[in-house]
C-alpha positions in Angstrom: -2.7 -40.4 0.8 -2.9 -38.7 4.2 -6.3 -37.1 4.8 -7.3 -35.6 8.2 -10.8 -34.5 9.4 -9.6 -32.1 12.1 -12.9 -30.7 13.5 -16.6 -31.2 13.5 -18.4 -28.7 15.8 -22.2 -28.9 16.4 -23.9 -26.0 18.0 -27.5 -25.9 19.3 -28.4 -28.7 16.9 -29.0 -26.0 14.3 -25.9 -26.0 12.3 -22.6 -27.9 11.8 -19.1 -26.7 11.2 -16.9 -29.2 9.5 -13.3 -28.3 9.2 -10.9 -30.4 7.0 -7.2 -30.4 6.2 -6.6 -32.1 2.9 -3.5 -32.6 0.9 -5.3 -33.4 -2.4 -8.9 -32.8 -3.5 -9.4 -36.2 -5.0 -10.0 -38.3 -1.9 -12.6 -40.5 -0.2 -13.2 -38.0 2.6 -14.5 -35.4 0.2 -16.4 -37.9 -1.9 -18.2 -38.9 1.3 -18.9 -35.2 1.9 -20.6 -34.9 -1.5 -22.9 -37.7 -0.4 -23.7 -36.2 3.0 -24.3 -32.7 1.6 -25.1 -32.9 -2.2 -25.1 -29.2 -2.6 -21.3 -29.2 -2.1 -20.7 -31.2 -5.2 -20.1 -28.2 -7.5 -17.9 -26.5 -5.0 -15.8 -29.6 -4.4 -15.5 -30.3 -8.2 -14.2 -26.8 -8.8 -11.6 -26.8 -6.0 -8.7 -28.0 -8.2 -9.3 -25.0 -10.6 -9.4 -22.3 -7.9 -6.0 -20.6 -7.6 -7.0 -17.2 -6.2 -10.0 -15.5 -4.6 -13.2 -16.9 -5.8 -16.8 -16.4 -4.4 -20.0 -17.8 -5.9 -23.7 -17.8 -5.0 -25.8 -20.8 -6.1 -29.2 -22.2 -5.5 -29.7 -26.0 -5.1 -33.2 -27.3 -4.6 -34.5 -24.0 -3.4 -31.6 -23.6 -0.9 -29.1 -20.7 -1.4 -25.5 -21.5 -0.8 -22.3 -19.5 -0.8 -18.9 -21.1 -1.6 -15.4 -20.2 -2.8 -11.9 -19.5 -1.5 -10.1 -16.6 0.2 -6.5 -15.6 0.1 -5.1 -14.1 3.3 -1.6 -13.3 4.7 -0.5 -14.9 7.9 1.3 -12.5 10.2 1.3 -13.4 13.9 3.5 -10.5 15.1 4.7 -7.2 13.7 8.2 -8.4 12.9 7.1 -11.7 11.3 7.4 -12.2 7.5 4.1 -12.4 5.8 3.1 -15.3 3.5 -0.1 -15.9 1.7 -2.4 -18.8 2.5 -5.5 -20.0 0.7 -8.5 -21.7 2.4 -11.8 -22.9 0.9 -15.3 -22.5 2.4 -18.9 -23.6 1.8 -21.8 -22.2 3.7 -25.6 -22.5 3.8 -28.0 -22.0 6.6 -27.1 -25.3 8.3 -23.6 -26.2 7.2 -20.2 -24.4 7.4 -17.5 -26.4 5.7 -13.9 -25.2 5.6 -10.8 -26.6 4.0 -7.1 -26.0 4.8 -7.3 -23.2 7.4 -3.8 -22.7 8.7 -3.0 -24.0 12.2 -2.6 -20.7 13.9 -6.0 -19.5 12.7 -7.6 -22.8 13.6 -6.2 -22.5 17.2 -7.5 -19.0 17.4 -11.0 -20.1 16.2 -11.1 -22.8 18.8 -10.1 -20.5 21.7 -12.6 -20.1 24.5 -13.7 -16.6 23.5 -14.6 -17.6 20.0 -16.2 -20.8 21.1 -18.7 -18.7 23.0 -19.3 -16.7 19.9 -19.9 -19.9 17.8 -22.3 -21.1 20.5 -24.3 -17.9 20.3 -24.4 -17.9 16.5 -27.8 -18.2 14.9 -26.7 -20.5 12.1 -23.8 -21.4 9.8 -23.9 -18.0 8.1 -23.1 -16.2 11.4 -20.3 -18.8 11.9 -18.8 -17.8 8.6 -18.8 -14.1 9.7 -16.9 -15.1 12.8 -14.3 -16.9 10.7 -13.9 -14.0 8.3 -13.6 -11.5 11.2 -10.8 -13.6 12.7 -8.9 -13.6 9.4 -9.1 -9.8 9.3 -7.0 -9.7 12.4 -3.9 -10.4 10.2 -4.7 -7.3 8.2 -4.5 -5.2 11.4 -1.1 -6.6 12.2 0.1 -6.0 8.7 -1.2 -2.5 8.6 0.3 -1.7 12.0 3.7 -2.7 10.6 3.0 -0.7 7.4 2.2 2.4 9.5 5.5 2.1 11.4 7.4 2.0 8.1 5.4 4.8 6.7 6.1 7.1 9.7 9.8 6.3 9.4 9.6 7.2 5.7 7.9 10.5 6.4 10.6 11.4 9.0 13.3 10.6 6.6 11.7 12.7 4.0 11.4 15.7 6.4 15.0 15.5 7.3 16.5 14.8 3.9 14.7 14.4 0.7 17.2 12.0 -0.9 16.7 10.6 -4.4 16.1 7.1 -3.1 13.0 8.2 -1.2 10.8 7.9 -4.3 11.8 4.2 -4.5 10.8 3.7 -0.9 7.5 5.6 -1.4 6.7 3.4 -4.4 7.5 0.2 -2.4 5.1 1.4 0.3 2.5 2.0 -2.4 2.8 -1.5 -3.7 2.7 -3.0 -0.2 -0.5 -1.1 0.5 -1.9 -2.3 -2.9 -1.1 -5.9 -1.8 -3.1 -5.6 1.4 -5.9 -3.7 -0.4 -6.2 -6.5 -3.1 -6.6 -9.1 -0.4 -9.2 -7.0 1.4 -11.4 -6.7 -1.7 -12.2 -10.4 -1.4 -13.6 -9.9 2.1 -15.8 -7.0 0.8 -17.0 -9.3 -2.0 -17.8 -12.0 0.6 -19.9 -9.5 2.6 -21.9 -8.5 -0.5 -22.3 -12.1 -1.6 -23.7 -13.0 1.8 -26.3 -10.3 1.4 -27.2 -11.7 -2.0 -27.4 -15.3 -0.8 -29.0 -14.9 2.6 -30.9 -11.6 2.5 -34.1 -13.5 3.5 -32.4 -14.3 6.9 -32.1 -10.6 7.7 -28.4 -11.1 8.4 -27.8 -7.3 8.5 -29.5 -7.3 11.9 -27.2 -9.8 13.5 -24.4 -9.0 15.8 -21.8 -11.1 13.9 -22.7 -9.3 10.7 -22.5 -5.8 12.3 -19.1 -6.7 14.0 -17.7 -7.8 10.6 -19.1 -4.8 8.9 -17.7 -2.3 11.4 -14.3 -3.9 11.3 -14.2 -3.8 7.5 -15.3 -0.1 7.6 -12.5 0.7 10.0 -10.0 -1.1 7.8 -11.4 0.6 4.6 -10.9 4.0 6.3 -7.3 3.0 7.1 -6.7 2.0 3.5 -8.1 5.3 2.2 -6.0 7.3 4.8 -2.8 5.6 3.9 -3.5 6.0 0.2 -3.9 9.7 0.7 -0.7 9.9 2.8 1.3 8.1 0.1 -0.2 10.4 -2.6 0.7 13.4 -0.5 4.3 12.1 -0.1 4.5 11.6 -3.9 3.2 15.2 -4.5 5.7 16.6 -2.0 8.6 14.7 -3.6 7.5 15.9 -7.0 7.2 19.5 -5.8 10.6 19.3 -4.1 12.2 17.8 -7.2 10.7 20.5 -9.3 11.8 23.3 -7.0 15.3 21.9 -6.8 15.4 21.5 -10.6 14.3 25.1 -11.1 16.9 26.4 -8.6 19.6 24.4 -10.4 18.6 25.8 -13.8 18.4 29.4 -12.4 21.8 29.0 -10.9 23.3 27.7 -14.1 21.6 30.5 -16.0 23.1 33.2 -13.7 26.6 31.6 -13.8 26.4 31.5 -17.6 25.2 35.1 -17.9 28.0 36.3 -15.5 30.7 34.6 -17.5 29.3 35.7 -20.9 31.7 38.7 -21.1 34.7 36.5 -20.3 33.5 34.1 -23.0 33.0 36.8 -25.5 36.4 38.5 -24.8 38.2 35.1 -24.9 36.6 34.3 -28.2 37.6 37.6 -29.8 41.1 37.9 -28.4 41.7 34.2 -29.1 41.4 34.7 -32.9 44.5 34.3 -35.0 44.8 37.9 -36.1 47.7 40.3 -35.7 45.9 43.6 -35.6 44.0 43.1 -32.3 43.9 46.0 -29.8 46.5 45.9 -27.0 47.8 42.5 -28.1 51.4 43.7 -28.4 51.4 46.1 -25.5 52.7 45.3 -22.1 49.6 46.5 -20.3 47.2 44.9 -22.8 46.6 41.8 -20.7 45.9 43.9 -17.6 43.4 46.1 -19.5 41.6 43.1 -21.0 41.5 41.3 -17.7 40.2 44.3 -15.9 37.5 44.8 -18.6 36.4 41.2 -18.2 36.1 41.4 -14.4 34.3 44.8 -14.6 31.9 43.4 -17.1 31.2 40.2 -15.1 30.6 42.3 -11.9 28.4 44.7 -13.8 26.3 41.8 -15.2 25.8 40.3 -11.7 24.9 43.7 -10.2 22.4 44.3 -13.0 20.7 41.0 -12.4 20.8 41.5 -8.6 19.1 44.9 -8.9 16.5 43.3 -11.2 15.8 40.8 -8.4 16.6 37.8 -10.6 19.2 36.2 -8.3 17.2 36.1 -5.1 18.8 33.7 -2.6 19.3 30.7 -4.9 23.1 31.1 -4.5 22.9 30.8 -0.7 23.3 27.3 0.7 21.4 26.4 3.8 22.9 24.0 6.3 21.6 20.5 5.9 18.7 19.7 8.2 17.8 23.4 8.8 14.1 24.0 8.9 12.3 27.1 7.7 11.9 29.8 10.2 8.5 30.4 11.6 9.2 33.9 12.9 6.9 36.6 11.6 7.9 40.1 10.5 6.7 42.8 12.9 3.9 44.9 11.6 
């Protein structure tokens, strides 16, 4: 059984960050951790059961602790495929313990810039805020890619509102829902931190404010994209409704115009011998002329009523509505 203790970082002698990579939760390394930090026992015992986001606040011997797991999607660049990863954490005032952070994130956390941030952190709680803020970077990359796809979808919808656009809109909606569901866990982490460590006045710390501001910025993006997608759905529904109404109006006009022809055809198609003009040489001409005159009269009557409008006129594809105003 291959177990690896990847990092143990001590800062200012005030708190410890212990980072582990484990293949199985039943191992000597974690048993030893239970002995070193007894308050981690419940968390470590619960690890095999945790399959999704989980955050819990506990009190052991008068000491508040926060532990659980977070799901996040690793996406290094815009064109990379995203895949979910789960890591586990435990934090109290003096200990930050993490399990199974992915290699890319670990390298980012050990970069010089974040090392300085860890060195300036007041305690392990601030260290957890630094880790959480680093994970939110993947959300920015994912949302940047999402925005590019959304702009492309809006452009396609403006040029040609094809029937397949609704499928693309719904796909974008589900993608945004995916990111939003993962983001909720970070919001819960922030609230749980206030619940567990309110006595430390964490809301006054720089690390807390940085995490809060980043989450507010992302939350505003989620809300904006949700409104955009809802607008696209409304536009597609309105366009489909207008197109359906135009089709029904056109079919109604065509049906009304051809009603005289249908009536004449039904009457003169009956199997009777004593029908007017049926045996005369000019009968066909008279009936045909009557049909055409009746059809023209029906169309003129509807046109004068203003019922036809411009629904029978076909605009060239891609033509945009004119913005010219009528002179006063």
